[in-house]
C-alpha positions as CSV (number, residue, x, y, z in Angstrom):
1,M,-63.2,48.8,3.4
2,Q,-63.4,45.1,2.7
3,K,-59.9,43.2,2.6
4,F,-59.2,40.2,0.3
5,I,-56.6,37.7,0.9
6,F,-55.3,35.8,-2.1
7,P,-54.8,32.1,-1.7
8,T,-51.1,32.3,-2.6
9,A,-50.5,35.0,0.0
10,F,-52.4,32.9,2.6
11,F,-50.2,29.9,1.9
12,L,-47.0,32.0,2.4
13,C,-48.3,33.4,5.6
14,S,-49.2,30.0,6.9
15,T,-45.7,28.6,6.0
16,A,-44.0,31.5,7.7
17,A,-46.1,31.0,10.8
18,M,-45.1,27.4,11.0
19,A,-41.3,28.2,11.0
20,E,-39.8,27.7,14.4
21,T,-36.5,27.4,16.2
22,F,-35.9,24.1,18.0
23,T,-33.1,23.5,20.5
24,L,-32.0,19.8,20.3
25,E,-29.8,17.8,22.6
26,S,-27.0,15.7,21.2
27,K,-24.9,13.0,22.7
28,I,-21.6,11.3,21.5
29,A,-22.3,8.2,19.6
30,E,-18.8,7.3,18.2
31,V,-15.2,8.5,18.7
32,T,-12.1,7.6,16.8
33,V,-9.0,8.8,18.6
34,Y,-5.7,9.4,16.8
35,P,-2.2,9.9,18.4
36,Q,-3.3,13.5,18.4
37,G,-6.9,14.6,17.9
38,A,-10.1,12.7,17.3
39,S,-13.0,12.3,15.0
40,I,-16.3,12.5,16.8
41,T,-19.9,11.6,15.7
42,R,-22.9,12.9,17.7
43,T,-26.4,11.7,17.4
44,V,-29.3,14.3,17.6
45,A,-32.9,13.2,18.3
46,F,-35.7,15.2,16.8
47,D,-39.5,15.5,16.6
48,L,-40.4,18.2,14.1
49,P,-43.5,19.5,12.5
50,A,-43.6,20.2,8.8
51,G,-42.0,23.5,7.6
52,R,-38.8,25.3,7.5
53,H,-37.0,25.5,10.8
54,Q,-33.7,26.4,12.5
55,L,-32.2,23.7,14.7
56,I,-29.9,24.7,17.5
57,I,-27.4,22.2,18.9
58,P,-25.7,23.6,22.0
59,D,-22.8,22.5,24.2
60,I,-20.3,21.4,21.5
61,P,-16.7,21.6,22.6
62,D,-14.9,24.5,21.1
63,D,-11.7,22.7,20.1
64,I,-13.1,21.5,16.8
65,R,-12.2,22.4,13.3
66,G,-15.3,24.3,12.3
67,E,-14.9,23.6,8.6
68,S,-14.9,19.8,9.4
69,L,-18.4,19.9,10.8
70,Q,-20.7,17.7,8.7
71,I,-24.3,16.5,8.8
72,L,-25.0,13.0,7.9
73,P,-28.1,12.5,5.7
74,S,-31.4,11.6,7.4
75,D,-34.7,10.5,5.9
76,G,-37.4,13.1,6.1
77,L,-35.1,16.1,6.5
78,E,-33.6,18.4,3.9
79,F,-30.7,20.3,5.4
80,G,-29.7,23.8,4.4
81,A,-27.1,26.2,5.8
82,L,-24.9,25.1,8.7
83,G,-23.2,27.6,11.1
84,V,-21.1,27.5,14.2
85,R,-20.8,30.3,16.8
86,D,-19.7,30.9,20.4
87,Q,-22.3,29.9,23.0
88,R,-24.3,32.9,24.1
89,L,-24.7,33.2,27.8
90,P,-27.3,35.2,29.8
91,P,-25.9,38.4,31.3
92,D,-26.8,37.4,34.9
93,D,-24.6,34.3,34.5
94,R,-21.7,36.4,33.2
95,E,-21.9,38.8,36.1
96,N,-22.6,36.2,38.8
97,P,-20.3,37.5,41.7
98,D,-19.9,34.0,43.1
99,R,-18.7,32.7,39.8
100,L,-16.3,35.6,39.4
101,L,-14.9,34.9,42.8
102,V,-14.4,31.2,42.0
103,Q,-12.9,32.0,38.6
104,A,-10.4,34.4,40.2
105,H,-9.3,31.6,42.6
106,I,-9.0,29.2,39.7
107,D,-6.7,31.7,37.8
108,R,-4.5,31.9,40.9
109,V,-4.2,28.2,41.3
110,Q,-3.5,27.7,37.6
111,A,-0.7,30.3,37.8
112,E,0.8,28.4,40.8
113,I,0.6,25.1,38.9
114,T,2.4,26.6,35.9
115,E,5.1,27.9,38.2
116,K,5.5,24.5,39.8
117,Q,5.8,22.8,36.4
118,Q,8.4,25.3,35.3
119,S,10.2,24.8,38.6
120,I,10.4,21.0,37.9
121,G,11.7,21.8,34.4
122,R,14.5,24.0,35.9
123,I,15.4,21.3,38.4
124,N,15.5,18.6,35.7
125,A,17.9,20.9,33.7
126,R,20.2,20.8,36.8
127,I,20.0,17.0,36.8
128,E,20.9,16.9,33.1
129,A,23.9,19.3,33.7
130,A,25.1,17.1,36.6
131,N,24.8,14.0,34.4
132,A,26.8,15.7,31.7
133,R,29.5,16.5,34.3
134,I,29.6,12.9,35.4
135,D,29.9,11.7,31.8
136,F,32.7,14.2,31.2
137,L,34.6,13.2,34.4
138,D,34.1,9.5,33.5
139,A,35.6,10.0,30.1
140,L,38.4,12.1,31.5
141,G,39.2,9.5,34.2
142,Q,39.2,6.7,31.6
143,Q,41.6,8.7,29.3
144,Q,43.9,9.6,32.2
145,A,44.0,6.0,33.4
146,E,45.0,4.8,30.0
147,N,47.8,7.4,29.9
148,A,48.9,6.9,33.5
149,V,50.9,3.7,33.1
150,G,53.1,5.0,30.3
151,A,53.5,8.4,32.0
152,M,54.6,6.9,35.3
153,E,57.1,4.6,33.6
154,S,58.6,7.5,31.7
155,G,58.7,9.7,34.8
156,T,56.6,12.5,33.3
157,V,54.0,12.2,36.1
158,S,54.6,11.6,39.7
159,V,52.6,9.3,42.0
160,E,51.5,12.4,44.0
161,T,50.3,14.2,40.9
162,L,48.4,11.1,39.7
163,T,46.9,10.6,43.2
164,A,45.8,14.3,43.3
165,M,44.2,14.0,39.9
166,V,42.3,10.8,40.8
167,G,41.1,12.5,44.0
168,L,39.9,15.5,42.0
169,V,37.9,13.4,39.6
170,G,36.4,11.4,42.4
171,S,35.4,14.4,44.5
172,E,33.9,16.2,41.6
173,T,32.0,13.0,40.6
174,L,30.7,12.7,44.2
175,N,29.6,16.4,44.1
176,A,27.7,15.9,40.9
177,K,25.9,12.8,42.3
178,M,25.1,14.7,45.5
179,D,23.7,17.5,43.3
180,I,21.5,15.0,41.5
181,Q,20.2,13.5,44.7
182,S,19.4,16.9,46.1
183,A,17.6,17.9,42.9
184,R,15.5,14.7,43.0
185,E,14.5,15.5,46.6
186,E,13.4,19.0,45.4
187,I,11.4,17.5,42.6
188,A,9.6,15.1,45.0
189,A,8.7,18.0,47.2
190,V,7.5,20.1,44.3
191,Q,5.5,17.2,42.9
192,M,3.6,16.8,46.2
193,E,2.8,20.5,46.2
194,L,1.7,20.2,42.5
195,A,-0.6,17.3,43.4
196,D,-2.3,19.3,46.1
197,L,-2.8,22.2,43.7
198,Q,-4.2,20.0,41.0
199,E,-6.7,18.5,43.5
200,E,-7.6,22.0,44.6
201,L,-8.2,23.0,41.0
202,R,-10.5,20.1,40.4
203,D,-12.5,21.1,43.5
204,L,-12.8,24.6,42.2
205,Q,-13.9,23.5,38.8
206,T,-16.6,21.5,40.4
207,R,-17.7,24.5,42.4
208,L,-17.7,26.6,39.2
209,E,-20.2,24.3,37.5
210,S,-22.6,24.8,40.4
211,V,-22.6,28.6,40.1
212,G,-23.2,29.1,36.5
213,L,-21.3,28.2,33.3
214,P,-19.3,25.0,32.6
215,P,-15.5,25.4,33.0
216,Y,-14.9,24.6,29.3
217,P,-15.7,26.9,26.4
218,R,-18.6,25.7,24.2
219,L,-20.0,26.3,20.7
220,I,-23.5,26.3,19.2
221,A,-24.3,24.7,15.9
222,S,-27.2,26.1,14.0
223,I,-28.8,24.2,11.0
224,D,-31.5,25.4,8.6
225,V,-33.8,22.5,7.8
226,F,-36.9,21.9,5.6
227,V,-39.3,19.2,6.9
228,P,-41.8,18.2,4.1
229,E,-43.9,16.2,6.6
230,A,-44.0,16.0,10.4
231,V,-41.3,13.4,11.4
232,S,-39.4,12.1,14.3
233,G,-36.1,10.3,14.5
234,H,-32.4,11.1,14.7
235,F,-29.6,12.4,12.6
236,E,-25.8,12.6,13.1
237,I,-23.2,15.3,12.9
238,S,-19.5,14.6,12.8
239,Y,-16.4,16.8,13.2
240,Q,-12.6,16.6,13.5
241,G,-11.0,18.2,16.5
242,A,-10.3,17.5,20.2
243,R,-6.8,18.7,19.5
244,F,-5.8,18.2,23.1
245,S,-6.8,14.5,22.9
246,G,-4.8,11.5,21.9
247,W,-3.7,8.0,22.7
248,T,-0.4,6.2,23.1
249,P,0.3,2.4,23.2
250,V,1.6,0.8,26.4
251,Y,3.2,-2.7,26.5
252,D,3.9,-5.0,29.5
253,L,6.5,-7.6,28.5
254,Y,6.8,-10.7,30.7
255,L,9.7,-13.1,30.1
256,D,9.7,-16.6,31.5
257,Q,13.3,-17.8,31.3
258,D,12.6,-21.5,31.9
259,S,10.1,-21.8,29.0
260,G,11.6,-19.1,26.8
261,T,8.2,-17.6,26.4
262,L,7.6,-13.9,26.0
263,H,4.1,-12.7,26.9
264,V,3.1,-9.2,25.8
265,D,0.0,-7.4,27.1
266,R,-1.1,-4.6,24.8
267,K,-2.7,-1.5,26.3
268,V,-3.8,1.9,25.2
269,V,-3.8,5.1,27.3
270,I,-6.3,7.8,26.2
271,Q,-6.5,11.4,27.4
272,Q,-8.9,14.1,26.4
273,S,-9.8,17.6,27.7
274,T,-13.0,18.5,25.9
275,G,-14.8,18.9,29.2
276,E,-17.3,16.2,28.5
277,E,-17.0,12.6,29.4
278,W,-16.9,10.0,26.6
279,A,-19.3,7.3,27.8
280,D,-22.0,5.1,26.2
281,A,-20.2,5.5,22.9
282,L,-18.3,3.3,20.4
283,I,-14.7,4.3,21.1
284,S,-11.8,3.3,18.8
285,V,-8.1,4.2,18.5
286,S,-6.5,4.5,15.1
287,T,-2.8,4.5,14.1
288,S,-3.6,7.1,11.5
289,R,-1.9,10.5,12.1
290,P,-4.0,13.2,10.5
291,S,-2.3,15.9,12.7
292,E,1.0,15.3,10.9
293,Q,2.0,16.4,7.5
294,S,0.3,14.3,4.8
295,Q,2.0,15.7,1.7
296,M,5.6,15.2,0.7
297,P,7.5,18.5,1.0
298,E,9.0,19.9,-2.1
299,I,12.7,19.4,-2.8
300,G,14.7,22.6,-3.1
301,A,17.9,23.4,-5.0
302,Q,21.3,23.0,-3.1
303,R,24.1,25.5,-3.5
304,A,27.7,24.3,-2.9
305,F,30.4,26.7,-1.7
306,Y,33.7,26.7,0.0
307,Y,35.2,28.8,2.8
308,T,38.3,29.2,4.8
309,P,37.6,27.7,8.2
310,Q,38.9,29.2,11.5
311,V,41.4,27.1,13.4
312,I,40.1,26.3,16.8
313,D,41.3,24.1,19.6
314,A,39.2,21.0,20.1
315,F,39.3,18.3,22.8
316,P,39.3,14.7,21.5
317,T,36.2,13.0,22.7
318,S,35.9,9.4,23.8
319,G,32.4,8.1,23.0
320,G,30.5,5.4,24.9
321,G,27.8,3.7,23.1
322,A,24.4,2.9,24.6
323,V,24.0,-0.7,25.7
324,M,21.4,-2.6,23.7
325,G,18.3,-3.1,25.9
326,Y,19.6,-0.9,28.7
327,N,16.7,0.3,30.9
328,D,17.6,3.5,32.8
329,T,14.8,3.6,35.3
330,S,16.5,6.4,37.3
331,R,15.5,8.9,34.6
332,V,11.9,7.7,34.0
333,M,9.3,10.0,35.4
334,A,6.5,8.5,37.5
335,A,3.5,7.5,35.4
336,P,0.2,9.4,35.9
337,M,-2.7,7.7,37.7
338,V,-5.0,6.2,35.2
339,A,-8.5,4.7,35.2
340,V,-8.1,1.0,34.2
341,V,-10.6,-0.9,32.2
342,E,-10.3,-4.7,32.4
343,P,-9.8,-6.8,29.3
344,D,-12.9,-7.6,27.2
345,M,-13.3,-10.2,24.6
346,S,-15.0,-7.6,22.4
347,V,-11.7,-5.8,21.8
348,G,-10.5,-6.3,18.3
349,V,-8.4,-4.8,15.6
350,E,-9.5,-3.9,12.1
351,Y,-7.4,-2.6,9.2
352,Q,-8.1,0.2,6.9
353,G,-5.3,-0.4,4.4
354,V,-2.2,-0.1,6.5
355,T,-4.0,1.7,9.3
356,A,-4.9,-0.4,12.4
357,V,-8.1,0.5,14.3
358,Y,-8.6,-0.9,17.7
359,R,-12.3,-1.2,18.8
360,L,-12.4,-0.7,22.6
361,P,-14.7,-2.6,25.0
362,E,-18.3,-1.5,25.4
363,G,-18.6,0.6,28.5
364,T,-15.2,2.3,28.1
365,I,-15.3,5.7,29.8
366,V,-12.8,8.4,29.1
367,P,-13.0,11.4,31.4
368,G,-13.0,14.9,29.9
369,D,-10.6,16.5,32.3
370,D,-7.3,15.2,30.8
371,Q,-7.3,12.3,33.3
372,P,-5.8,9.2,31.5
373,A,-7.8,6.1,30.9
374,M,-5.9,2.8,30.4
375,I,-7.6,0.0,28.5
376,T,-6.1,-3.5,27.9
377,V,-6.7,-4.6,24.3
378,G,-5.2,-8.1,24.2
379,G,-2.2,-10.3,24.9
380,T,0.1,-12.5,22.8
381,D,2.7,-15.2,23.5
382,F,5.9,-15.4,21.5
383,D,8.8,-17.9,21.4
384,A,11.9,-16.1,22.4
385,D,15.6,-16.9,21.9
386,L,17.6,-15.8,25.0
387,S,21.2,-14.6,24.9
388,A,23.8,-12.6,26.9
389,Q,25.0,-9.4,25.2
390,V,27.5,-6.8,26.3
391,N,28.7,-3.5,24.8
392,M,32.4,-3.2,25.7
393,Q,32.4,0.5,24.8
394,A,29.7,1.4,27.3
395,R,30.5,3.2,30.6
396,S,29.5,0.1,32.5
397,T,30.2,-3.2,30.8
398,D,27.3,-5.1,32.3
399,V,26.1,-8.2,30.5
400,F,22.4,-8.0,29.6
401,L,19.8,-10.7,29.1
402,M,18.3,-10.2,25.6
403,A,15.2,-11.8,24.3
404,S,14.8,-12.0,20.5
405,F,11.6,-13.0,18.8
406,T,9.6,-12.7,15.6
407,N,6.4,-10.8,15.7
408,T,4.0,-13.6,14.6
409,D,1.0,-11.5,15.6
410,A,-1.0,-9.8,12.8
411,Q,-0.7,-6.5,14.8
412,P,2.4,-4.3,14.7
413,F,4.2,-2.9,17.7
414,L,3.9,0.9,17.7
415,P,6.2,3.3,19.4
416,G,5.2,3.6,23.0
417,E,6.0,2.9,26.7
418,M,7.3,-0.5,27.6
419,S,7.6,-2.2,31.0
420,F,9.8,-5.3,31.3
421,Y,9.4,-8.2,33.8
422,R,11.7,-11.1,34.1
423,D,10.3,-14.2,35.9
424,G,7.7,-11.9,37.5
425,A,10.2,-9.3,38.7
426,F,10.1,-5.7,37.3
427,V,13.4,-4.9,35.7
428,G,12.9,-1.6,33.9
429,A,11.0,0.6,31.6
430,Q,11.7,2.6,28.5
431,R,10.0,4.3,25.6
432,A,10.5,2.4,22.4
433,S,10.7,4.6,19.3
434,G,10.8,2.0,16.6
435,F,8.0,0.3,14.7
436,I,7.9,-3.6,14.6
437,A,5.8,-4.8,11.7
438,P,4.2,-8.3,11.6
439,D,6.7,-11.1,10.7
440,T,9.6,-8.8,11.7
441,E,12.3,-9.8,14.2
442,A,12.9,-7.7,17.3
443,S,15.0,-7.9,20.4
444,F,14.5,-6.4,23.9
445,G,16.7,-6.3,27.0
446,F,15.5,-7.7,30.4
447,G,18.1,-6.4,32.7
448,V,21.6,-7.4,33.9
449,I,22.7,-11.1,34.3
450,D,24.0,-11.4,37.8
451,G,27.3,-13.3,38.1
452,F,28.3,-12.7,34.4
453,S,31.2,-10.2,34.2
454,A,33.0,-8.5,31.4
455,K,36.1,-6.3,31.4
456,R,38.1,-4.3,28.8
457,V,41.7,-4.3,29.8
458,T,44.3,-2.1,28.1
459,R,47.5,-4.2,27.4
460,N,49.5,-1.6,25.4
461,R,49.1,2.0,24.3
462,Q,51.9,3.8,22.4
463,D,52.1,7.2,20.8
464,G,55.0,8.2,18.7
465,E,56.4,9.0,15.2
466,S,57.2,6.6,12.5
467,G,59.4,6.6,9.3
468,V,63.1,7.3,8.7
469,L,62.4,11.0,8.2
470,T,59.6,11.1,10.7
471,T,56.8,11.6,8.2
472,S,53.9,10.4,10.2
473,N,52.5,10.0,13.7
474,E,51.6,6.5,15.0
475,R,49.3,5.2,17.8
476,I,49.1,1.6,18.8
477,E,46.4,0.3,21.1
478,E,46.0,-3.3,22.4
479,Y,43.1,-4.5,24.5
480,E,41.9,-7.7,26.0
481,L,38.2,-8.4,26.5
482,Q,37.7,-10.7,29.4
483,L,34.4,-12.5,30.0
484,E,33.6,-14.8,33.0
485,N,30.4,-16.7,33.4
486,R,29.5,-17.3,37.1
487,S,25.8,-17.1,36.6
488,G,25.2,-20.8,37.0
489,Q,23.7,-21.0,33.5
490,D,25.1,-21.6,30.0
491,W,24.6,-18.7,27.6
492,D,24.8,-17.9,23.9
493,V,26.9,-14.7,24.0
494,T,27.3,-11.7,21.7
495,V,30.2,-9.2,22.5
496,F,30.2,-5.8,20.8
497,D,33.3,-3.6,20.4
498,R,34.7,-1.3,17.8
499,V,37.8,0.2,16.2
500,P,38.0,3.7,14.7
501,Y,37.4,4.1,11.0
502,S,38.8,6.8,8.7
503,E,37.4,8.7,5.7
504,Q,40.8,10.5,5.1
505,E,43.3,8.8,2.8
506,E,46.3,9.8,4.9
507,L,44.8,8.5,8.1
508,Q,45.5,4.8,7.9
509,I,43.9,2.3,10.4
510,D,44.8,-1.4,10.7
511,Y,43.4,-3.8,13.2
512,A,43.8,-7.4,14.4
513,A,41.5,-9.6,16.5
514,R,41.9,-13.0,18.0
515,P,39.5,-14.7,17.5
516,R,38.3,-13.0,14.4
517,P,34.9,-11.2,14.8
518,D,31.8,-13.0,13.5
519,Q,30.3,-9.7,12.2
520,V,32.0,-6.5,11.0
521,D,30.3,-3.1,10.4
522,V,27.3,-4.3,12.4
523,D,24.0,-2.8,11.3
524,G,26.0,-0.6,8.8
525,K,28.0,1.0,11.6
526,R,31.6,1.2,10.3
527,G,34.2,-0.2,12.7
528,V,31.6,-1.9,14.9
529,M,32.2,-5.7,15.3
530,A,30.6,-8.6,17.2
531,W,31.7,-12.0,18.4
532,N,29.2,-14.8,18.9
533,F,30.0,-17.9,21.0
534,R,28.7,-20.3,23.6
535,L,30.0,-19.7,27.2
536,N,29.1,-22.4,29.7
537,A,28.7,-21.9,33.4
538,N,32.0,-21.4,35.3
539,E,33.9,-20.8,32.1
540,S,35.7,-17.7,30.8
541,Q,36.6,-16.3,27.3
542,D,39.3,-13.8,26.3
543,I,39.3,-11.8,23.1
544,R,42.4,-9.9,22.0
545,L,41.9,-6.7,19.9
546,S,44.5,-4.2,18.7
547,Y,44.7,-1.5,16.1
548,T,47.3,1.0,14.7
549,L,46.6,4.5,13.5
550,T,49.1,6.5,11.4
551,W,48.5,10.1,10.3
552,P,50.6,13.0,9.0
553,V,52.9,14.9,11.3
554,E,52.0,18.4,12.5
555,T,48.3,17.4,12.7
556,E,46.2,16.3,15.7
557,L,44.2,13.2,16.0
558,S,40.6,13.4,17.1
559,F,37.5,11.2,17.4
560,N,33.7,11.8,17.1
């Protein structure tokens, strides 16, 4: 029997025969890193015949948001359906006995690393507990010292009892400090073990790559495409993800006391764990925070109610404020090793509205194994006003060198790690949590001024009852703030202290100060006051401060 083939049928068969599946390689072309996460653009080269085809793009990191995957338009291609699936691996790779052996070893090492990290957390908890004991003993000792003079004069406490109490506070403080030292030695030993384990893990992951699959999970993107005419070129795909990636700002602040110049080096530290190195790509860091909530939460109704409280005993607390600019380097963990990229004139900042985007130097490389990379993005000089400042309510009344300046740069200071250098010497580090916008004033501390002392001396403290019929309790406290400048340099000085404040009508507080404070309710903090004056070298200054509290009888006085 003779067969006939209609022209239409022949055309359909020819088109079907031309349909193929092409596996195309992709490489990273552009990365925008956020404080958490990243936007990534990959370029895909192609050389395709005419027809309908399926394009396979393998080896995409699996920590992307699948719904964010987009194809950028390209001339000569008409894109259809887009899908993402787990990378399929040949059975012989999955069952490779060498690979299974190395993977089992990796699992054991990772378990040990987790245990070591948890161990460091437990030891740090002991350090925090010991620090809390020291703070409590310090407050207790201060309170008892203030009560001691009056108690000894009235004969209610003997010298022996007072001596025993002082010895107890001292010995317990020493025990707490010895506990902290012991804990720090334990942390150092565990960190050395942890470093060995992490090095072993890196070696194992390198071995794993040589016996089969990459150590990081991967995805495959499949794209249906229609090609009207044979064409070659490239197209781009983009996606949001890299959720274990991010960047943080780092600042090095160099103060020159003689010239009053503050030089600031701006750096960024980037980490990512996608398993592929970011190289030969345009890399930027953005201040946008897409990982955080972008919509205002709804406001809910508020119900008011009353209840009968339980009466419980409470210990009055004596608070100690934090010194402005204090850099507690004893509690700063060692910074991780980073790959450093030298400054490059091509580094710049652009603005997308209020969002700053830093374009990093060409040739910037960010490893894919969570190893940090540090890049310097610029430096700026500021004129700084120097002053000596002291918080008389702090545990230690050290006098600090403060540098105040106006951010005359177009770039803001973002929350990040800061290291402070005074005349070339490293004086401390801290994490700054505030945002300093352009044309905004800021102030940073650059360590203690040697030879400049400050003391808060109690001159009088009385507790008793007042009124003809004893209708109220009364407490009188008188202090003298003593400052002495033996630093060999004249200083503009700011002294901070406070008196209690009341929100209860029957708790009355009156205070007196000589000289009068220059500021009251500093920064909106009720009762906080400040004195500003010039103190030349080898001179001293005293400030007298007193206050009286009266409150109803049969009630207890407390502070928070």
